[in-house]
N, C-alpha and C positions, 0 to 999 in steps of 0.2 A: 486359805492364805492368799493375800494380795500379791500380785506380781508387778515387778517394776515395769513390765511392758505397758501397764496402764498409764504410766507417766508419758510414754511416747504417743499413745493413741488417743488420749482425751485432753480436752481443754480444761476441764474441771475434774478433780479427783477427790472423792470423799475418802478421808483417811480412816483406818481402823481405830477403834476406840482406844485411848491410852490406858495403860495399866496403872492402877492406883496403889499397887504394892510391889515392892521389889525384893531382891535377894540380898542387898547390901544396905547396911544401916547408914544413916546420915553421917555418923562419926567416922565410919570407914571411908565413905566417899570424900569427906574433907581431908582425911589423912592421906589418901591416895592421889588427890588431885595434883596434877602438874601440867605444865605446858608441853604439848606434843607437836612436833613440827615434821615428823616423818610419818608418811601414811602409805598403807597398802593401796593398790589401785582397785581393790575389790569394792564394789558399790555397797552402800547401805541398803538394808531391806526397807520396804515400805513401812513395816512395823517400827523399825528404828527411827526412821524419819518422823513418823507420827509421834513417837514418844518425845523426841528432841524438840519438835515444834510446840507440842503441848507444854513442855517444861518452860520454854521461852515466854509464851504469852497465852497459854491455853485457858479455856473457860473452866471455872471451878464453882462449887456450891450451886449446881443446877443452873449455871449460866449467870449467877448473880455476881461472880467475882472472876478474877484472873489469878494465874500463878504468881504474878508479881504485883506488889503494891503500886498504886498510882494516885498521885495527888488529885483529890476531888473525883476519883474514878473517871477521869477524862480520857485515859488510855491514848496518849499521843504517839505511841510506837507503831510502826509497821514492820513486818518481818517477811523477808524474802529468802529463798534458798536457790543457789546456783548449782546445777547438776550437769552431767553429761547430756541429759535429755532436754535441757533448757533452763529457763529462769521461771520460777514459780512464786506467787504471792500467797501468803498464809492468811486464811480467814478464821479467827479464833471461834466465833460464834457457830459456824458450820463445821469447824474442824476439817477444813478442806483446803486444797491447793488449786489455784487457777493459773494457767499458763500465761506468761507475759512474753516469752520468746522461745523459739525452737532451737536456738543456737547454744552451743556449749561456749560460754563466755568466761570460763575459769582462767584461760591464758591471758586475755586482755585485762581481766580483773587483777591478776597478779602483777601485770605491768603497771596498772594504776596504783598498785600498792608497793611502789618502789622496787619492783622486780623481786619480790619475795616468792621464790619459785614453789615453795611448799603449798602456796594457795592454789596453783593450778594442778598440783599433784593430789590434793585432797579430793575424795569423791563427792563431798558436799561442802559448800561454803554458805554459811548462814549470814545474812546481812540484816542488821538492825538499823532502822531509819526512824527519824523523829519528824512529826508534823507539829511544830511549835504552836501554830495558830490554835490548835484544839485547847491548849491550856492557857493561852495568853489572855483570852477574854476574862477568865477568872483570876489569873495570877500575874498578869502584866509581865514585866521584865524578868520575874522569877520563873516564868514558864520554861525558859532555857535550862535553868538549873534543875528543875523538877524532872524534865524529860531525860536529862543525862543521868540523874540518880536512878530513874526507872530503868534506863538502858543497862546500868551496872547490875541491878538486881536480875534483869532478864538474862544477861550474859552469864552471870554466876550460876543461875539455874541450869542453863544449857551445859556449862562445864561440868557441873556435878552430875547431871543426868547422863552425860557421856561416860563419866567414870563408872557409874552404876551399870551401864550397858556393856562395859568392857571395851569402850572406844576411847579415842584420844581427841583432844581439841585444843585450840589456842586462840586467845583474843588478839586481834590485830587492830591497832589504831593508826598506824603509819600508812596513809594513803592520800591520794589527791582527790579531794571531795568532788570537784567538778567533773573529773574524768570518770569516777565511779558512777556518778549520776548519769552521765552521758552514755557510758557503756551499758548500764542496766536499764536505760530509758525510763528513769524514775518519773513519776508524775510531779508536777510543780509542787514545791514546798516540802518534798520528801528529802530530808537531809541525812546522809549516811553517818552513823556514829561508830559502828563496829563491823568488822569482817571477822567471822569465826569459822575457819576451816575445821572440819571434823571428819573422822574416818577411823578405820582399823589401824592399829599399830602393826608395823611390819614384823 
């Protein structure tokens, strides 16, 4: 079993392989999905993190696809996760995390999200960002629309995966984009679209 200590000790963490079969049917997860804003402080396991990240944007069909549809297979989304151990960027091809910060930035992130305190209380906050330029060369001004559609698919995947793992999550769109970018020290052109706090229900 992987230990969360690895997130503190390493700059790059190879995640355990995602499970491709679960205990709950798709129909059950759809029926049980609801927005959860109260979280236990207990951290997620590395296996749970792996499964949630794979659901958002993971590789499928031996690396030929992703868990979400993407216009022209251009994949304009980038996924980050904010934990007590720091801020990490997800690499779908390697199914790994790379550290971007050693700071616990959940509190300033919650302030950037209009002081929604449940964001800092969640053990993990997933952040979906778009790089519109990846799609703009092919699709021009519609690239913005296609990236946002893809972000919606990715968010729903995460929400349903959380239900299937017995966890809770909620999508958050009310935040100050500029402050989120500054807080998480995003690369140029990474535009935040979603904050998704996730964790165990108390």
